[in-house]
N, C-alpha and C positions, 0 to 999 in steps of 0.2 A: 504493500500500500504506500502511496505517496501522499504526504500531508501538505496542505497549503499553508504558507507562512505569511503573516502580515507583520511588517516591521514598523514600530512606532519610533520615529527618529530618522534623520537623513544626513547625519554628519559624515565626516571622512571615514569614521570607523565602520559605518554601514556600507558606504560606497566602496571602500578598499578592502574590507574584511568580510563582513557577513554576507553581503549579496554575492560576491564571487565564491565564497565557501558553499553557500546553498546551491550554487550552480554545480559545484563539484560533487555534492551529495544528492544528485538529482534522483537517484532511486528511492530516496527516503523523503525528500522535501522538494518543494518548488516555491519560489517567491511569487506571491500573487498580488501583494498590496504593500505600498509604502506610504506613510503619512509624515507630514512635517508640520511645523507650527506657523507656516506662512512664508517660509524662505523661498519656496519654489524648487528646492533641491530634490524633493521626492520625485518630481516629474522627470528629472534627468536620470535618476537611478532607475525608476520604473521603466522608462523607455528603453534603457540599455538592456534590461533583463526581462522584458516582455510582461511587465506587471502593471497594475493600476496604481494611480496616485491620488492622494487627497490631502486636505488640510484639516488638522484636528483629529479627534479620536472617533467621532460618531460613524463616519462612513466605513472606516476600517473594521470597527467592531460589529457593524451591521452586515459586513460582507460574508455571505454564506460559504465562500470558498476559503475563508481564513479558519483553519483548524488550530493553528499554533500562533500565539502572539509573542513576538520578540520585542522586549522593552529595551530600546537603545536610545532613549531620551537622556537629557542631562540627569546626573545622579539625584538631584533634589526632587525629581519627579518620579523616580522609580517606584516608590511605594504607592503613589496615587495611580500610576498606570497599571501596576500589577493588580490592584484592587478593581480597577475599571475592567480589566480583562476577566477577572473572576465574576464580576457582576454581570458581564455580558455572556456568561455561561461557558467561557473557555476553560478547559481543564488541562492544557499543556502550555507552559509559559517558559520562555527563555528570557532571563534578565541579565543585562550587563552588570558588571560589578560597579560599585558595591550594591548589595540588595537594598540597604537602607542606611540612613545616617547614624542610627543608634542601634545598639544591641537589642534594646527593648522593642523598637519598631520592627527590626528584622525578625525577632521572635514572634511578634504578633502576625506578621505576614506569613511566616512559615506555618503557624497554627491555623490561620485562615485557609491556606492551601490544603493542609492536612485534613481539615474539617470537611472539605468537599471532595477530597481525593484528587486534587489537582497536582499534576506533575510539574516540578520546578527545577530548572538547571540554572545556576549562576555562572556567568562567563569568566571564571578565573582560569584562563586557558592553559597556564603552566601546569596546573594540577592535572589536566587531561593529556598533556603531552606524553607520547609513548616513552620518551627518554626518562621521564621521572619514574615510571613504573620499573624500568630497567635499573635505575639507580637504587631505588628502595629495595629491589630484589637483592642486589649486591650487598647493601648495608645489612639486610637481614641475614644473609649467608655468612657475612663476616662475624656477626654476633659480638661486635666490639662496642664498648661504650663510646658514644659520640662526645668528642671534646670541643669541637668548634664547628659552627656553621657561618659561612660568610656569603653575603649577597652583595654583588657589585653591579651597579646599574649606571650606565652612562648613556643617555639618550641624545642622539643628534636631532636636528630639526625634523619634525614629523613630515613636513612637506616633501622632503627628499624621498620618502618612501611612499607617500600617497600616490605620487606620480607613477610608481612602478605597477600599480594594480588598478588604476583608474583609466578608463578610455580617454577621458578629458578632464582637466582640472576643474574644480569647483569655481564658479564665477567669483570674481573679485568682490570682496565685501560680504560674502555669505558666511565667513567665519569671523565671529566678533573679535575685535581688538581688545586687548587687556591693558589697563594702566600699569605703569612700571611698579615693581614691588619695592617696598621699603622694609628690608629685613632688620633694620634697627628699631622698628616699631614692634613692641612686644606682642601686641594682639595680632597684628598682621603676620608677623613671623610665626607665631604659634598656629595660626589658622592655615598658613601655607604648609607647615610640616604635617599638621593633621590631615589635610586634604591629600598630600602626597602619600602618606602612609596608607590611608584608606583607599586611595585610587590607584597607586602603583604597588605598594607593599602588599596589597591584598592578593596579588598574583602568587606571591611566594610565602606569605605568612601561613597559609594552610599547609604548605610543605613543611615549614618549621614545626607546626603543631603535630604533624605526623612523626617528626623526628624526636622532638623534646616536648611531650604532651603536658608536662607539669606547667602550672601557672608561672609565667616568667616574671622576673624582677627587672625593672628598667634600671640600667646602670647609668646611661646618659642619653641625651637627645639634644641636637643642635641643628640650626639651619646651615645649609651650604650654599653660598652664592654661585651663579646668579639665581638658580632655583634648584633646591635640593635639600637633603637632610642626611644626617649621620646619627645613627642610634645603635646602642648596644643593649642586649638583654642577657640575663643569666637564668638558666633553667636546667635542672637535673645535672648540675655541675658543668654544663656546657656554656660557652660564650657564643652568643649569636650577634653578628655584626652586620648591619645594613649601611651601605654607603651609596647614595643616589644623587646624581646631578643631571639636570636637563640643560643642554647647551644650545645657544642660539645659532652656532655654526661650528664647524670643525670636523673631527674624526667621525667615523661610522660608529654606530651604536655597539655597546657591549652590555650583555646581560648574562651574568654567570652566578650560579649557586655552587659553592664548594662545601663539602662535608668531610671533616677529618675525624678519624678514629685512631686508636693505637696501632692498627695494622694496615691502614690504607687511607687514601684520599680519593674521594669521588667528586668529579666536577661535571656539572651539567651546564652547557653553554647554549642559551636560547638564541634563535635568530632575531634580527631586528623586528620590531612591531611593523605591521602593515605589509609584510613580505611573505609570499607563499613559496617557500623553498624547502618544505618538509619540516620535520621536528627538530628538537635540540640534539646536540652531540654529547654523548656520555663518554667520559674518560676515567679510567680507574688506574691508580698507581698503588702497587702493593708495597709492603715493608721492604722487599728486596729491590725495589726500584723498577720493577717490571711494569710497563705501561701498556694498557689495552684501550684502544679507541674503537668504539662500536659504530657501525654504519648508521647513517642518519635515516630514520624512518620517513618514507614519503609523506606520511600523514602528519599534520601539525596539530597543536592543541585546539585550534579553531575548528578544524574538521572533526576531531574526536569528541569535542563537547556536543556537537550536533548529533553525531552518531550515538552518543550516550543518551540523548533525549529520544532518539528513535528506538533504542533498546528498551527504554522505559515504556514507550507507547506500545511496543509489541509485547510487553510483559516478560521480556528476557532479563530484566534487571529489577531490583527492588528500589523503591523510592526511600532514600535515607534522610528523613527530615531532621533527625537529631544531629547529623553531621553538618547540615546547613546552619542550624542554630549555633553549634559549637564553633564553627569557622567564623561566623559573624561576630560572636561574642569575643573570640580571641583577637580578631583584627581590631575591633572597636576599642577594646581595653587598651591595646598597645597604642593606637592612634590617640586616644584621650590622654594616656600617661605621657606620651611624647610631647603633646601640645602643652600640658601642664608644666613639664620640665623646661621647655623652651621659654614659656612665659615667666616662670619663676627665675630662671637663669638670667633673663634679660633684665628683670627688675633688680636682682641682686647685683648684676654688673653695673647698672645705672646708679646704685646707691652705695657702691663700694667706697671705702675710705682711703684705700691706698692701692698702689699698683700691684702689690703681691696678691691682695684679695681679688682684684679684678682678674688677674691671670688665673687664679684657682677656679673662678667661676667659668671663665671661658673654656678651661680645660674640661670641667665635668659637666658643662651644659646645664647646671642647675640641679642635677640629680643628687640625692642625699644618701 
């Protein structure tokens, strides 16, 4: 069976990621409808993929060909749009990350889906990448205590990669411009770090929860200019380090997760966002220095997350609502703690009485 998909949202992520991915999984899904908020971008995407276009939600949710609703709108609207899909009787929903702004709201959404038996997949595509399953298999086989997890993320300009998978660029002015950031402002700095942890860290924090499931302790958190964050967590005796920066220009993207045990180091290097070049690359180095590099799977996380929804629809997999709740709570707790630490660190730095105290605060990012 092939299910019709209606996508709420028409940004670059839809044009460069989800619409082409749905074309690749044509045996399971077909794109039938795209809606926007009045930008006109939905019509461009719909024409390219042979779908219908509309503005707002009503026409899409009334479309009898829409079996699955994909919520790819701005994050602040995710909860409202998931609820609108449920109210319209849809029982299969794909929602881009994050599911909601708070753990409480995410918990309510999952409970509402569970109450009516609605299937829900959240688009944390790294969790679905075949390479991650290969890495966790190795870590389980090694049976060694994890001592460190490092996530290194350097994102080059998204426009560089949008062009690779879009037939034509989005019209000028359809992507809103943003005012310059002031990372010296405590509230703005804390808000930026929280948004980045919840919007980018969300891809890899569920991986961290798999590896070190204990409740983590925040060691430090601080902003990284021009736009980024640096944070460290401690859990189960392991140190988890996230370093993220988004660059306006420069080198290609790097997105790598490294896991160290007493007997080996496992690295998973993900391809740049917005590029369909297969999954991540897994490299294992054992204690004797032997390195094994595994072939890249032709499927990437974008494809596999849609295949996972198809498996749920066919009854081949069980819907794990508790996992969705736990992932959302884990990510939100870390995002909130990081924002609090950045806010507190900025205040302490601004009121420090001498250079030595200021240096100490900059070093620990306000963590206690």
